[in-house]
C-alpha positions in Angstrom: 25.5 -7.9 23.3 22.7 -7.5 26.0 19.0 -8.4 25.5 17.9 -4.9 25.3 20.6 -4.0 22.8 19.6 -6.9 20.6 15.9 -5.9 20.8 16.7 -2.3 19.8 18.9 -3.5 17.0 16.3 -5.8 15.8 13.8 -3.1 16.0 15.8 -0.5 14.2 16.5 -3.1 11.4 12.6 -4.1 11.2 11.8 -0.4 10.7 14.1 0.0 7.8 13.0 -3.1 6.3 9.4 -2.0 6.6 10.5 1.4 5.0 11.8 -0.5 2.0 8.9 -2.9 1.8 6.1 -0.6 2.3 7.0 3.0 1.7 9.4 2.9 -1.1 7.2 1.1 -3.8 4.4 3.9 -2.8 6.9 6.6 -3.4 8.0 5.1 -6.8 4.3 5.1 -7.9 3.6 8.6 -6.3 6.6 9.9 -8.2 5.4 8.2 -11.4 2.0 9.9 -11.3 3.5 13.2 -10.5 5.9 13.3 -13.3 3.1 12.4 -15.9 0.9 15.1 -14.5 3.8 17.7 -14.8 4.3 16.5 -18.5 0.6 17.3 -18.9 1.0 20.7 -17.4 -2.0 20.2 -15.2 -0.2 19.7 -11.8 3.5 20.7 -11.3 5.2 18.3 -9.1 8.7 16.6 -9.4 9.3 13.1 -9.5 10.5 10.1 -11.5 8.3 8.9 -14.4 9.1 5.3 -15.4 8.4 5.2 -19.1 8.3 1.6 -19.6 5.6 0.1 -17.4 5.7 -3.6 -16.3 3.3 -6.3 -17.6 0.9 -7.4 -14.8 -0.6 -10.9 -15.0 -4.3 -11.2 -14.3 -5.3 -11.5 -10.8 -8.5 -11.5 -8.9 -9.0 -9.8 -5.3 -11.9 -8.7 -3.5 -12.3 -5.0 -2.5 -13.5 -3.6 0.9 -17.0 -3.2 -0.6 -17.1 -6.8 -1.6 -16.3 -6.4 -5.4 -14.1 -7.9 -7.5 -10.9 -6.2 -8.1 -8.6 -7.2 -11.2 -6.1 -5.4 -13.5 -9.1 -4.1 -15.3 -9.5 -1.6 -12.5 -6.2 -0.1 -13.3 -7.2 0.9 -16.9 -8.0 4.7 -17.8 -6.5 6.2 -14.5 -3.3 6.3 -12.2 -3.5 3.8 -9.4 -1.1 4.2 -6.4 -0.8 0.8 -4.6 0.4 0.5 -1.2 1.0 -3.0 0.3 0.4 -2.8 4.0 -1.9 -4.2 6.5 -4.5 -3.1 9.0 -2.6 -4.2 12.4 0.6 -2.3 11.4 1.9 -0.1 14.2 3.4 2.9 12.5 4.5 2.7 8.9 1.1 1.7 7.4 -0.9 4.5 9.1 1.8 7.1 8.6 1.7 6.2 4.9 -2.2 6.3 4.5 -2.1 9.6 6.2 0.4 10.9 3.7 -1.5 9.5 0.7 -4.7 11.3 2.2 -2.8 14.4 2.4 -1.5 14.2 -1.1 -5.0 13.1 -2.4 -6.6 16.2 -0.9 -4.2 18.4 -2.7 -5.0 17.0 -5.9 -8.7 17.3 -5.3 -8.1 20.9 -5.3 -6.4 20.9 -8.7 -7.9 18.2 -10.7 -11.5 16.9 -11.8 -12.6 13.7 -10.2 -12.0 11.6 -13.3 -8.3 12.7 -13.3 -7.6 11.8 -9.5 -5.8 8.6 -9.0 -7.1 5.8 -7.2 -5.5 4.9 -3.9 -5.3 1.0 -3.3 -4.2 -0.7 -0.2 -3.3 -4.3 -0.8 -3.4 -6.3 2.4 -0.2 -8.5 2.9 -2.2 -9.9 5.8 -5.4 -11.4 4.5 -5.6 -13.9 7.7 -6.5 -10.9 9.8 -7.6 -8.3 7.3 -11.3 -9.2 6.4 -13.3 -7.2 4.0 -14.9 -5.7 7.0 -11.9 -4.7 8.5 -10.2 -3.3 5.3 -13.5 -1.3 4.7 -13.2 0.4 8.2 -9.4 0.9 7.9 -9.4 2.8 4.5 -12.3 4.6 5.2 -10.8 6.1 8.3 -8.2 7.7 5.9 -10.4 8.4 3.0 -13.7 7.1 1.9 -12.4 7.1 -1.8 -9.5 4.8 -0.9 -9.9 1.3 -1.7 -8.6 -1.9 0.4 -8.2 -5.0 -1.5 -7.4 -8.7 -0.3 -7.1 -12.1 -1.6 -6.0 -15.5 0.0 -2.3 -15.9 0.7 -1.5 -17.6 -2.6 -2.9 -14.5 -4.5 -1.4 -11.9 -2.3 2.0 -13.9 -2.6 1.6 -13.8 -6.5 0.9 -10.2 -6.5 3.6 -9.2 -4.3 6.0 -11.0 -6.7 4.7 -9.1 -9.5 5.3 -5.9 -7.7 8.7 -6.9 -6.2 7.4 -6.5 -2.8 8.8 -8.7 0.0 6.7 -9.2 3.2 6.9 -11.9 5.7 5.3 -13.0 9.0 7.3 -12.6 12.0 6.4 -14.1 15.3 6.3 -11.8 18.3 6.7 -13.0 21.9 3.4 -12.4 23.9 2.3 -12.9 27.3 -1.0 -14.7 26.4 -0.3 -16.6 23.1 2.2 -16.1 20.3 1.4 -13.2 17.9 2.9 -12.0 14.7 3.4 -9.0 12.6 4.3 -8.7 9.0 
């Protein structure tokens, strides 16, 4: 197989992997939210409602405004988590745009206290500073939240939500780079 064909094959595999790692979990949470709203007859949207929630262990991250973010932040409202990173090429900005589109539609139908909170969990805390997360999430919607922790905390949260993310080296002209 030629070098170009190998690169194309790797790119297709990476795109598929990114879809299942980042987009699929968002769709599950998105579907869960909409099914619950349909049951309340407030917003009619099809989806899958997961009746048995998973227990979440305590965790402590920092949000894009410098505040502590724990599992207590989930209480009393729907939360849509998206595991991504600010240096993501296509999947993350596309997903964040889709989440913003959905959020704006819900704003027309629901009072503020019933809107879900949208949370981007950084899988790249090495590059995603609080300042960078704040700029990134605000570019999509100022009500969105970005959270980060050190790598150990990030990996523990990924494990709880069955998220797989891995650092992959990318060849560069100047110095080695990586993507997630």
